[in-house]
N, C-alpha and C positions, 0 to 999 in steps of 0.2 A: 202548513206545508212548507215553507221553507225554512221555519224553525226545524221542524223534524229532519230536514235535509242535511241541516248543517249540523246537527247532533250527531248524523251517521258518519257524516266527512268526517268529522272531530274524531271521532272512534277509530275510523279507519286510517286516520292520515298522523294524529297526534296523541301521544299520550301526557294526560294532565299531571302537572307535578305533584309531587307529594304534600298532602295537606291542604289541596286546593277545594275550594266549598264548590265549584261548578267548573264544567267544561266548556260554557257557553262562550266567555270572551274569545280562548283559541278558535273555535269553531268557528264563531262569525266572522274574526279575523282571517282563517283560511279560507273561508267562504269567498270573502270581498276580493282576496288576492287572486282565488282563482279566477273569477269576472274580469278583473280589470288588469292585472300583470301579463304582459306580452311575451308567453314563455315559447321557446323555439317550438319549431311544428314537430320535433322528433321526439319531442320530451315527453314523458307517459303521464304526468302530473296535469297536463292541460288538453288530454285527450277524451277527456269525460265530457266535454262540450260536443265533441265530434257529432253527436246526435243531428244538431240544427240542421242538417244538408251541407253538401260541400260548396264550398265558397265561388262564386262565379268567377271566369278568367278574368275580368275587370279587378276583382278582388285580389287575385293572385297576382297579377300584374303590380297592383299597388303595394302591395307586402313587400314585394323584390325592392322597392326603392323606400324612399322617406314617406312616411304617412303624412299627410296633408296637415297642418294644423288647423284648429277650428276657431274662428272670431265669433266673438259674442257682444252683443250691445242693447242695451234696453231700449225697447221701443218709446214711441211717444205716448202711445195709449195704455201704456201697461204691457207687463210681460216681457220677453227676451227674444231677440232675433238671433239665429244662429246660422253661419255660412262658413265656407270655406276659406282659408287664407289664400289657397291656390287661385281660386275664381276672384278673390280681390287683386291679387298680383296681375291677373289676365286683363282685368277693366286697368290698370294703370298702364297696359301694354298697349292698350286701345281694342280690347275684346270687350266682351257683354257681359252683364252680370246674370246670375242663373235666373231663369225665368219663371221658377215653378215655385209657386210659396205653399209650403204645405203647415198648416195650423193645426196643433196638438192638444186636445182639452182634457182636463182633469175631470175625476169623478167625485163622488160625495166625499167631502172632508179633505179633498185632495188639494194639489198647488201645482205651478209648473215646476217644480221640483221633481213631480213623479215621471217627466218625461225627459231628464237630464241626459240621460244615458241614451236613449234612443235617438234623441235630437243630432246628438253628436255622431251618432252610427249612420244616420240618414247622409249627412253632410259628407263622411268620410268615405261613404260609398259611392255615392254620386256628386262629388264636389264642384263639378260644373253646372247642373241642372238644378238643384232646388237651394232655397233658404228654407229654414225652419222657424216658424214662430210658436213659442211656448207660451200658452196664453195664462194671463193671470187674474184676470177681473172676476174671477169665482174661485175664491179659495177659501178654505176653512169652514167658518160658520157662514157666510155667503151663500154656500151651495143650497141654504135653508130656505133661502127666498121664495125659491119657486122656479119651473121650468122656463116660466115666460120671462121672468125680470133678468133670469141668468143670460138666457137668450138674446135678451136686447143687449144686454151688456157685452155679450160675445161678439154680436154684430157691429156694434160700434167701436170694439178693439181691433177687428178685421178691417172695417172702413180707414180707421186710423194706420195700420200697417201697410195698407195697400197706398194709400196716400204718402207716406214716407218713401216707400221701395215703388216708385214708378216705373222702374223696369220689368215689374213681374206682368208674366200674361196668362199663367194657368194657376189654380188653385186646388188643393187637396186637403181633405179633413182628415185628422186620425183622432178618434175620441175613446174615453174609455169609461166603463160604467155609466152613471147620470150623466156624464159628458157627452154620449152618444144622443140623449135625448135634448140636451143643450144645443148641441151642432145642429140638429135637425130644425128646431126653431130657428136658429141664426140664419140659416141658409134660407129659410122661406121668408125672413125679412129681408134679406139680399138679394132675394131672386130678381133679375130682370128679364122680360119676354125677349126671343130673338125676333126681330121683323127683317133680318137682310141674311141672305145667302152668303156663306162664308166662301173668302178669295180662294181661287182655284191655287194660288200660290203657297197657300199653307199646306203643306205635304201630310198633315196628320188626319186628313179624311178627305173622301174623294170628291171630286168638284162636282159641285152643284149639292152636296149636301148640306144640310142645315142642322145648325147648333139647335137644342131645345131652349136654351137661354143662356144667361150669364149669372155669375154668382161675384157680387162686389164689382160686376165690370170686367172679370176675367173670366176665361174658360173653365168650367168645370170639369175635372180629371176624375179623380177616387174621393169617395165617401166611404170611410173603413170605421166599424165600431168595434169594440173587445167587451163581452160582456155587458151589453147596455139592456137595460129591462124596456124594451121597445111596446110592450104589451102591458107594462105596468107591474106592481107586484100584488096585485086582488087576484086572489084565486087559489082553489082547493089545494091546500098541501104544497103550496109555493113559500112557506117558512118552516123548514124542517124542526125548527124547534118548539113549534106549537104543535107537534105531533098529529097534525090533520085533524083537530078537535075544531068543529065548527065554531062554537062560542069563543074561541080563543081566537079563532081568524077573524070573527067579527067584531071583537075587541080590539084588536091591532089595529085594524081598518079605523077602528073610531077614534083610537088614540095615536096614531101615528103623527099627527101634526106636533102632538107634543114634545115628541123627540125630535123631528126635522121639519119643523115649520111648515109652511106652503107644500114644501116639496113632497113632504109625506102625503098631503091630500092628492095632489098631482099622481103620485106613484101609485096609490090605493084607489084612484078614480072617484075619490069623495066631493070633488070639488064642483061646483055649480055657480060660479061667478055670474052675477046678473042673469040667473036662471038657464045659462046654455050648459050644452054636454060637456063632460070633462075634457080636460085641455089634451089628454093622450089620444082620446076619441076624435077631438078636431084636428090632431095633427095627421090624420091619415088620410086625409084630403085636401083639396084647396078651400080656403076660406075667403071672404069678400076681399078682405085687407091682407092676407098673409098667405101664399103659394106653397103650401108645405108638400104637397104632392109632386107639384111641376118642379118644384128647386130638386127636390131628391132624384126626379126622372132625368133632369138636366146631365146630370155627371155621366161621365163615359162609363165607370165600374162603380158598383156598389157593393159591398161586401159587409156582412156582420158574422162575427166571430162568436162562439160560445160555448161552453163546456157541455157534452152530451153528457156526463153522470154528474151528481154531487154540484149543483148549483142551482137548486130550484127557486131560487129567489128570481131566476131570471125565466 
């Protein structure tokens, strides 16, 4: 889809040199520049991205001055932490470091690089509020190891980040595709039930209201997934290239593990470790040792984004 868009933009804005074999290099270059080059507000070349909604007042005010620089640092447990240099300057002057940790989780065969642009935008829009962690513990073929093993690795990575960034008080997760399942498993492992009433001095909630629980000792805020197969990929006509033929769909569920390992078994609900139900079915409720449902319920806001059309795998 991006390729098609790039080609169309290339046709509309650039003419290939005589004898060139392909328009792709120039088209892709123009697409990249369109996303990354800060064009003046009045320039027509940048107005094609105006459909994303008007910038909030804070962003408009920021655009008038100098954009805050972005600081990056490798996390002890893997991945990378991203925050605003403006926030660091305020800490040096006696201010507080951002209290909201946002954990970004990649999908199948992905990596922390998938979230590079999004992480920078988060800290530029909310420089005083967030520190973003781009998870790296499940990258490339490590995403074939199964949702449970990946979830354990993510949970350990988050604990390491929280230990390193002792000033954080709130936590949110933003996950793409398979990363949504991995994040759901991880929060189940990190969940701690709340046995105390929240202090009235904290104004984010009314006095006397109880939090459902904590995630890694922090207040759960947002749990957001994009195109995540929460119900697995086993179902009628969920894989369009199989043309809805039952025998091909059965064969896909039987052979998925040959392509993507234990993750394939989890997605097609064919795992039965120790005679138990498939993992994704276990994750719809609390288990004895992992509170999947309670952990998800503890977040103040839970959002699952998906395409209404042309994404039948979900």
